[in-house]
Every structure is written in C-alpha cells, then in structure tokens.
KOLKOL-580871 format. One record per residue (C-alpha): residue in three letters; x, y, z. Coordinates in pm, whole numbers, plus 50000, padded with zeros to 5 digits. Layout:
<recs>
ALAXYZ
...
</recs>
This chain:
<recs>
MET530845105251299
ALA527615105151498
THR525015071751441
GLU521855069951311
SER519875076951636
GLN522305104351737
ILE521655121951413
ALA517825117651494
GLN517785130451817
ALA520005162851693
VAL517715166551386
LEU514135162151637
ALA515435190051874
GLY516445215151573
VAL512815209051400
GLY511635219451745
GLY510545186551899
ALA508025159351780
ASP504795183551908
ASN506185205151617
ILE506175181951297
VAL502565180251124
GLY504145153550891
PHE507685142650765
THR509205119050506
HIS511965113350279
CYS513525112349957
ALA516975099949841
THR518825123350019
ARG517255142950274
LEU514365147150515
ARG511245166450432
PHE509365183650738
GLU505805202450753
LEU506135221651072
ALA503635234251281
ASP505825268351362
VAL508895267651173
ALA510085298051379
ARG510835270051626
ALA513355254651397
ASP516415263351498
THR518065259051139
ASP521555270151260
ALA522155241951513
LEU520705221051283
ASP523315231251008
ALA525985220451298
ALA524895190551374
ASP526845162251321
GLY525515140851016
VAL523705168950863
LEU524875184050538
GLY522755210950528
VAL518915229550595
VAL516905244350340
PRO513915261050421
GLN511595256250116
GLY509125285850241
GLY505645285950409
ASN506025256150706
ARG508115234650514
LEU511645225750574
GLN514275202350407
VAL517285186050642
VAL519985170850418
ILE521375138050555
GLY522885121150223
GLY522975083350201
ALA521975075750563
VAL518765094450519
ALA516535062450538
GLY518105051650835
VAL518075082251029
TYR514115083250928
ALA513665051751085
ALA515665061651389
MET513385092351391
GLN510175074151385
ASN511435053451722
LEU511965085951919
PRO509645093652204
GLY506555114052095
MET507175103851734
GLY503955075251739
ALA501555101651635
GLN503035115451365
MET502315108851018
SER503545078650872
ASP505565077450509
ALA502805061350383
GLU499915084150523
VAL501895114950414
LYS502035098150026
ALA498175094250102
ALA497365130350207
ALA499465138949885
ARG497425116849704
SER493955129149813
LYS495775166949700
ALA496025154549363
ARG493085137549243
GLY492115118048907
LYS489545133148681
PHE486555120348900
ALA487835136849222
TRP484695118449406
ALA485315084249285
ASP489165087949377
ALA487375100749720
PHE485095073949769
PHE487415044549718
GLU490165060249957
TYR487275062750233
LEU486745023750175
SER489955014350197
ASP491085034850477
SER488095020050676
PHE489154985250633
ARG493354987750566
PRO493664992450968
ILE491674961351096
LEU492834940950859
GLY495784923451076
VAL492754911951351
LEU490734898851040
LEU493954874850922
GLY494194864951268
ALA490274856951290
SER490694840950950
LEU493624816551099
ILE491384806951410
ILE488524797851183
ALA490884775850982
PHE491814759151275
THR488584752951383
ALA487484739951073
VAL490544713751073
LEU489364698051385
ASP485864699751246
ALA487124681950955
LEU488974654351164
HIS485794650451380
ILE487574660251695
VAL484784688451769
ASP481514698051593
PHE481944734851566
ARG478294735251455
ALA476674717851716
ASP474214738951953
ASP475614716152247
LYS479694724952230
SER481204725752566
ALA481734759252715
SER485784756252621
TRP484654752952244
VAL482364778252293
PHE484774800952389
VAL487224793152123
ASP484584804051937
THR484784842052098
MET488054846851973
TRP486794850451630
ARG483604857951625
ALA484624889951841
VAL486134904051518
PHE483054899151301
TYR480274909351580
PHE481904941551655
LEU483494947651327
PRO480874975851269
ILE482384997251556
MET485714990651424
VAL484735000851085
ALA482825030751215
TYR486185042551405
ASN488505040951085
ALA485865059250884
ALA485395086451109
LYS489345089951193
LYS489705093450765
LEU486825118550788
ASP488785138451055
ILE486165139851309
ASP486215121351628
PRO486585087051574
TRP485145075751937
LEU481865095451842
GLY481685073651525
ALA482405040451722
THR479725050152016
VAL477205059451752
MET477425021951600
GLY478195008651947
ALA474305021252049
LEU472784997251827
MET474934965951946
THR474224969552312
PRO471964941952480
ASP469314969452550
PHE468894978952178
ILE468674939952098
LYS466134932252365
LEU463794955752200
GLY463364927551906
ASN462414900452180
ARG458894891552214
GLU459334879752556
HIS460344913952670
PHE457924933052436
PRO454854916552265
ASP453794940852050
LEU456214935551862
THR455154931751481
CYS457394903251271
VAL457354886750910
THR459034855950770
ASN461774869550513
THR461324839150285
THR464554847250095
LEU466384845450380
GLY464484823750624
THR464514850850895
ASP461794868951094
ASP462004909751039
CYS460644925051373
THR459674961451415
ALA459274978251726
HIS457775006851829
ILE459495036851966
PHE457465065652070
GLY454895055951830
LEU457135052751541
PRO458195019751366
LEU461705006551421
GLN463174977251229
MET465234957751444
ASN467974943951268
ASP471104927251382
TYR473614952551289
GLY476894921351435
GLY479284920451143
ASN477464950250907
VAL479964970450743
PHE477274990350489
VAL475635004750805
PRO478795024050960
LEU479995037850668
ILE476875053050540
MET476355065650914
VAL479915080150957
ALA479155101950607
VAL476335115050752
LEU477575121951094
ALA480625137850976
LEU478495162550773
LEU476315170051139
TYR479845171851313
LYS481675195951104
GLY478605215751117
LEU478185216951445
LYS481715227951492
LYS481255258651244
ILE478285268951488
ILE479075261151854
PRO481515281752049
THR484895264752091
ASN484975270052459
VAL481815245352482
GLN482345225052157
MET483595196252375
VAL480535191052541
PHE477775202752303
VAL479365186651957
PRO479325150352099
PHE475905152252288
ILE473825170351992
SER475915145151759
MET474525116251972
LEU471295128851999
VAL470665131751652
MET472565103451465
ILE471875073651713
PRO467865075451648
LEU468745088851299
THR471045052651267
ALA468415030551405
PHE465425043051246
LEU466475051850908
LEU470335048550807
GLY470675011750952
PRO467634995650778
ILE469295014350455
GLY472555000250502
VAL471364963350573
TRP468754970850262
LEU471644978650042
GLY473824950950140
ASN471234926950114
GLY470214938449826
LEU473884935349626
GLY473984904049784
ALA470994893149666
GLY471934899549322
LEU475154886649318
ALA473654856749426
TRP471254853949164
MET474354854448929
ASN475664826649105
THR472884810349110
ASN471284819148730
ALA474864824048545
PRO477724802648768
PHE479994800348522
VAL480254832348404
PHE480134842148784
ALA483024821948887
ILE485564832048567
ILE484714869448600
ILE485474872048973
PRO489274859148951
MET489674879548616
VAL488604911748780
TYR490764911749076
PRO493784913948969
PHE492974950548854
LEU490874956749142
VAL493204953449453
PRO495954976949302
LEU493265001449272
GLY491604997149614
LEU488514989749430
HIS487994957049569
TRP486894971649896
PRO482864968449799
LEU483184935449733
ASN484904924650062
ALA482654940750232
LEU479544918849999
MET481474890550138
LEU480724901150513
VAL477424909250441
ASN476604875950248
ILE477714857050583
GLN475454877650814
SER472484877750577
LEU472664841450421
GLY474664824050669
TYR477684817150372
ASP479544836450116
PHE479904824849720
ILE482584855349630
GLN485734841449826
GLY485814806449659
PRO486404822249297
MET488214850349442
GLY490884822549591
THR491884813349239
TRP493224848549152
ASN495004846249494
PHE496734813449409
ALA497404828149035
CYS499164854749183
PHE501254832949417
GLY502304810849162
ALA503404837648952
THR505594848349257
ALA506604817949306
GLY507554813148913
VAL509764845948961
LEU511494828149264
PHE512324796549037
LEU513814820748816
SER515774844549068
LEU517494812949213
ARG518324797448878
ASP519764831248762
LYS521504839249139
ASP519654872749165
SER519734875249521
GLN517604906449527
MET514774891449342
ARG514844860849570
GLN514494880849865
THR511514900249766
ALA509874863749591
THR510434845949892
GLY509124870650119
ALA506224877049890
LEU505194842449860
ALA505504836750236
ALA503064859550285
GLY500864846850035
LEU500604812950114
LEU500454814250457
GLY498634845750474
GLY496694848250198
ILE498174883050127
SER498744895049792
GLU499864929749809
PRO503644920249887
SER503124899649526
LEU501394930349341
TYR503794959149467
GLY506954942449495
ILE507004923449193
HIS503954919148926
LEU503174957948894
ARG507154964248831
PHE507104937348588
LYS504364944348280
ARG505024907748104
ILE503754890048446
TYR500004900448410
PRO498874880248098
LEU500604852148221
MET498774856448554
LEU495944862848393
ALA495914828448236
GLY496124814648585
CYS493304833248712
ALA491404822248393
THR491844783548445
GLY491214785748790
GLY487984805948711
ILE486774776648424
THR488304746748714
ILE485764760348950
ALA482924768848715
ILE482924731248597
LEU483584713748886
GLY481394732949129
LEU478224728748893
SER476744703849079
SER476914720349412
GLY476204756349322
GLY479704767849343
VAL482244770149606
LYS481134779749939
THR482484793650320
GLY480394801850647
ALA483824825850759
PHE485554854450645
ALA488744839550540
PHE491834852250365
THR492544826050117
SER495694810750193
LEU496774772150237
LEU495944770850594
THR491994785950503
ILE491484757350251
PRO489434736850500
VAL486824765650545
PHE485564762850158
ASN483094736550070
PRO483264715749854
MET487104717549976
TRP488204694249703
VAL486424716849437
TYR488134746449602
GLY491484727749630
VAL491864715849254
ALA490664749449125
ILE493494768849320
ALA495744745649221
ALA495054747148877
ALA495604783848909
PHE499144782649090
THR500494760148859
VAL499604776148502
ALA500644807648641
PHE503854789848759
PHE504924773548465
LEU503894806048221
VAL506434824948388
VAL509104800848395
THR508474793248040
PHE508274830647917
ASP509834847448216
TYR508974881148336
ARG511404902248223
THR512254919347867
LYS515924913247777
GLU517634945747943
GLN515864934048297
LYS517324902548240
ALA520664912048146
ALA520794936548440
ALA519964906548662
ARG522594887648526
ALA525004917848563
ALA523664917648967
ALA524594881548975
VAL528364881848798
GLY529194918048905
SER530374929848566
ALA527824924748298
PRO526594954348082
VAL523104965748176
HIS521954969247813
ALA523964942847623
VAL523394904847674
VAL526984893247549
GLU530454896047694
ASP531444907048007
GLU534174938848054
PRO536454943948383
ALA535214971448601
SER537615002148660
THR540304995648895
PRO542375018549093
ALA545225012348828
ASN542665032348637
PRO541795059648833
THR538535082548767
THR539395116548647
ALA536275123448436
VAL532705121948513
ALA530195117248225
ALA526485129948131
PRO524145108548238
VAL521395123448002
ASP521485143247671
GLY520945181347723
GLU522105212847804
VAL524765215248076
ILE523855245548353
SER525445252348697
LEU523745238249012
GLU523305275549128
ASP520915280748797
SER519505246748874
GLY516635258949080
ASP517395232849360
LYS518605252649682
VAL520185220849850
PHE522145210049541
ALA522795250149463
SER524495252549836
GLY526865225949764
ALA526065205450067
LEU525575174849857
GLY529305182349672
THR530265201249354
GLY528575191049031
VAL526445198748726
ALA522755199948614
LEU521625193948273
VAL518275201348127
PRO517475169047964
THR516485163447577
SER515705122147633
GLY514465105547915
SER517515079847889
ILE519535081248172
CYS522675062848186
ALA525575057048424
PRO528005087048424
VAL531095065848559
SER532315032948585
GLY531465014548962
ARG528974997049178
LEU525485013549254
ALA525585024549603
THR521755036449580
VAL518725031349367
ALA515685048549460
LYS512585027749424
THR510645059249287
GLY513675058749041
HIS514525093049069
ALA517965089449235
PHE521145067249166
GLY524475068549357
ILE527435050849223
LYS530945043949408
THR533825040849161
ASP536235012049251
ASP538755042449374
GLY536345057649585
VAL534645087049392
GLU530965087549479
ILE528345098149251
LEU525025108349281
VAL522295115448996
HIS519055129749103
VAL516535135248817
GLY513945162048817
ILE513565185749116
ASP511125172849387
THR510345139749144
VAL510135120949473
GLN506315131649488
MET505715115449193
ASP506445079549364
GLY507935065449055
ASP504955073548816
GLY506605077348450
PHE509725061948581
GLU511055030048500
VAL514425014648684
VAL516304987748520
VAL519004986448748
SER519194972549100
LYS521204980849414
GLY524434969449443
GLN524804960449061
ARG528104969548852
VAL527654993548565
ARG529695009248284
VAL529715041848181
GLY526895047147941
ASP524765017248080
LEU520985025948116
LEU520145030048452
ALA516275042848392
THR513785060948132
VAL511645089348277
ASP508855100048043
LEU509605138148055
ALA506325149547952
LYS504675131648240
VAL507175149448471
GLU506205183548385
GLN502695175948340
ALA502745166448736
GLY504275204048758
TYR508065194548832
ALA511085203248685
THR513215176848438
THR516325189048538
THR518855163548625
LEU521295171248902
MET524885155048935
THR527415157849223
VAL530745141749321
THR529295136549701
ASN532745134749872
SER534355162349667
LYS535805176449999
ALA537605143749995
LEU539265151049646
THR542255171849513
SER540295188649228
VAL536505187749116
GLN535755211848823
PRO532505212548643
ARG532675218748254
ILE529435243148250
GLY527645255647918
GLY526775238547610
ARG524755207247481
VAL525785172447546
ARG525125136647480
ALA524585110547766
GLY528645096647781
GLU530605128647672
MET532695143548009
VAL530995171748209
ILE533365170748533
ASP537015165548557
VAL538275148348854
GLN541535146149042
ARG542565123849328
</recs>
C-alpha cells in the first residue's frame, strides 16, 4: 500500500502539477481541486494510482479525487510538496467561499473581512513584540534598568528596537496585507505607505532644516502640529509610525486607481506604467489628504472613547469585557484593536486593553473549568483540546483556540463566561476609580506574561483573577454540556456507554455476534446510490450502499462499533464494527461547504456506539436554504472484502430498520 506521501505525489502529477492548481481543500473522503486547466489533468492515471479510490469531474474546472479515510493525511502531505507553498490553504479556500456567499449586508461582511485579513498575518510578530515588552516591563519593575530614561545605554536602546520595529513599521505591514486582500500589488501598497515614513519625509517637519514651518500646539495631546509648504500647498506633517487607519484608507483608494489603470493601460506596458502612475498619484494624495484624514479619524475615535473612560469609567470598564465575547468570533474586534494602537501613538497610552483583559481571562477561566471536568470525567479528547487552548491563552493571550475549539461548540459556556466578564469589569471599574482606570503604554496580548505592562498593576491583577475564578467555578459547578453531551463523554471514557442515555452500559458487538445487517441512519425514503445525485458514491468507489431522502434531522448509528471518523463539520461519520465491517454515513451532498453550520455533533472520534445511538442533529431546512441536497448516503466501504453486501432499495423506513444485508 502506498504511503500518504506517495499518494500525494501521484495526485499532484495527475492533476497537472502545482502550477495547475488554483486552490484545493478536502472533505471527509475526497480532495477537491479547482484547476487552471482541467484538460491538463490525467484522470486515467489518477484513477489507477495506488491509494486513489476514484476520480470525479465536477464540471468546469473542478475535480474531486476520492481518497477515503486517509484524505486528511494525503492533504497535509500535498501541502508539503515542492511548489505547493503558494497554493491556497484550506482556510483561504473557506475565506474565498465566504466572500462569495455574503450575508444580508455584503458591504459589512467585506469591511470586516478587509480589517481582519489586514491584521491576521502579522499577529505572530505582534505577539512576539508583546512578550519583549513584558520582559522589559519586568526589568523596569525590578529596578534593573529604567526603560523610560532618556540616557539608557546603547545595549538597552538596542533591546527597544526589537519591539519598536514592529509597531513603527506596522503601517507598511498593514498596507501590504490590505493590498494583498484587495488583489492588487502588495509591494505597491507597502511602498506608498513607506514613502511617508522615510527620513527625508520626516525631515520636512524639522524646523532646523525648514524654518518656514507653521506649528501650533495641540493642547489635548500636548504635541506640536506642524505644516510644511510643498509647491505652495500646505502639507500637515504627521508621525505615521504605528498608525493603522491611514494604510487601510490609502489601500482602499489605491485599489480603485490600480484596477482602473489595469483596464485602460495596454497589457504589455502595465508592469511599468501601472506602478509608476499609482505612485505618482497616491503618494501625494496620501501625504496631503488621506494621511491627515486617517490621523484625524483615529484620534477622533480614540478621543471619544477616552471621553467615555473619563466621564463614565464605570460603564466603560463593564461594556468592553461584555461585548468582546461577541465581537471576536465575528472578527468585529479589529476596529478596537486598531484604536488601541492609535491611542498609544497619539496619547502615549491605551485604556482599552485593561478592561479587555478581563474578558480574556474570563475566557481562559471557562477553559480551565472545562479542563477540570475533562480530567474528572477522563475525557481524553476534551482534555487535549482544553490543555492546548489554556496554554495558548495564559501564555500567549490568544483566545481563538478556546473560542473555536470549545466555547462556540458548547452554548452553555457563554452565559457562565459572561458572568466572569461582568465580574472582571465591575472589579476594574471599582478599584480603578481613583487612578482613572487601568492603562498601558504598549500594545500587549493580555496573558500572564504581560501583566507587568499594566498600571496600576495590582488593580489589573485583581480584576483578571476575579474574572478567571468566577468563570472557572461556574463552569465546574454547572457544567458546560447537555445531558446527552455528558453521556457521550462518559461513553468515550468507558468505551461502551450509549450516547443518548445516562444509565447502564451494554456490551458491544463482538466477533461471536457477527454483523449481518446495516440499519438506516435516519428516517426517510430509501433510494439507490445511482439515484442519489452524488457521482462519487454512485460510482461505487466508496463501496456498496444506499441513499436516503431524510424526513428527520436526527442522524443515528447504523451499526454497533467504534467511531473511526467524526468530521468536525458534522456531515460525515465512519464506524467500524468489532468484526471488521466499515460503514460510512455522509449527510447531504457537498454539505462540507457549510462548514458545520446547521450541524450539531454529539459524539467524538474513538467513541463506541450502538445501533440507534444519536450521532448528530441536522437542520434540514438550513441545508436546503444553503442550496445543498439533504440526501444522506451510506456505504459499506470495505464491500470488496466481504462475501456479499445487498442493499434493500425502495420504501420508507425509520432509523434503526435494516436497509443493507451483509455476509462475511
């Protein structure tokens, strides 16, 4: 049998090489390709390749290669092959799919995707800089070195450059990512922004070099606002280091110009004249107009929140941690993150991160509660998930592993976590009254390692501890699972408990009681695979079986055995009986594209189930509204290894009634 790497190499050659792949992803059993030229794919060679179960053209430039249970490993192996680095990742393919299927307000979806994708690629360096800042804050707190002193030694000034580089050149990084998001030359976006950060541009605001500068003092910020005169036109001089609103506005305008030029300039001279004209127009436009507008916008929003923090600090400290749990999953927190950076640049400090930190620690406290229960219940899968999420949170200040790995899967957690958020917000509001709230002079991911960058540190420490503790004890006390989900966890731990019951274990099937039939996984009408509408299943590449047009959204186990596969999206399940019969249940056609929306899984991989145990519930109406067929397909994937597999086609059945006869 070929290895995953060998299968990946054969598939890559069969689809025409890396340069022929526009994008690819996978579902529970197959690789899905979008090709530049489908004629370059050698489907016969693909079909004959060891490890490939079948090839299904989907029309247009799309192609499916059926792999079976090893699909995830083959997908990962393909990602590592030469030439594949530039291909779209699974996350990028999903992002592209989301962009094609927007919600009611498409402009809002596009706006927040633009913000999110402009920042997400640089989170790593932001986190790295955050930890360096935390290190310097600890040294400062221990009086080893005064990092605020003007006469620091060259060695410690060099340490400053390690983290300042990230924030000073942040506008160039954001411009690059924003341009890439809008499908224009990212280096052009970076160049336009970089022009406003060169020593020559900065020198224009120096009175020693240009004594005709006009300067006024900004009493709010305590800074001098100077205006230079360029070809007789007034140019407001700004320090754009660390500013994020300017590149976001600039790139949006640049994209309109760039794409317009591409339409009117002949293709053979676009390489020269599109960037030339873009720079000639956008650098002055950004310097004279867009830059000052971006600075004004950022300062205005920051001043508005500063007013609330000053005049209604109690309300402000509670609102921030209470709204963040809803902003982060939707990607709506990016404007606030941008404001934090603007505050640090304009005011010299930020007042949002302190209250925000209480939400983060309430999130981590809830995760710690889940970890405690998983240890108590010997739930190994959840223990691994919670351990990784908690480590990422407490040490890195990253909430996404907790949110997406646990909290959004178990809806009971959110009310318990919100109680922790409220507790932390109230604590920081009361204790911070005398100091005007909690402030920080650095953009820091709120983790245990960055506590020293907040002032007053003791107020921040008490508030995050309160948020963490309340969320932890509420989750431990009230649990985060429904009765069915707790039963599923116990079943996974002991190896044989029924999913939908809380009492009495029953022995699983054994070779002494061989599998002779496969039950319907759902109520509905039984039809043949050939009539299902799915070419892959109809081809028999995944084994002999049946299809059901469901009348119920309850998907149940068709045999007793162990779950070998549970798709995270809830659309596919693989079960292996104790005597070696392998069953695949696939809910709907192409429903992997729904990314789990409308599917609620109540079991986990490795868990034992019995015939009739609930695997998942599906909102059939939502599947249909999304444009996908609800037809549920079921096959015996190792049919060729068995003596006989006979489907029972026709008629209506209820879940648990036999629809396939099996002989060993």
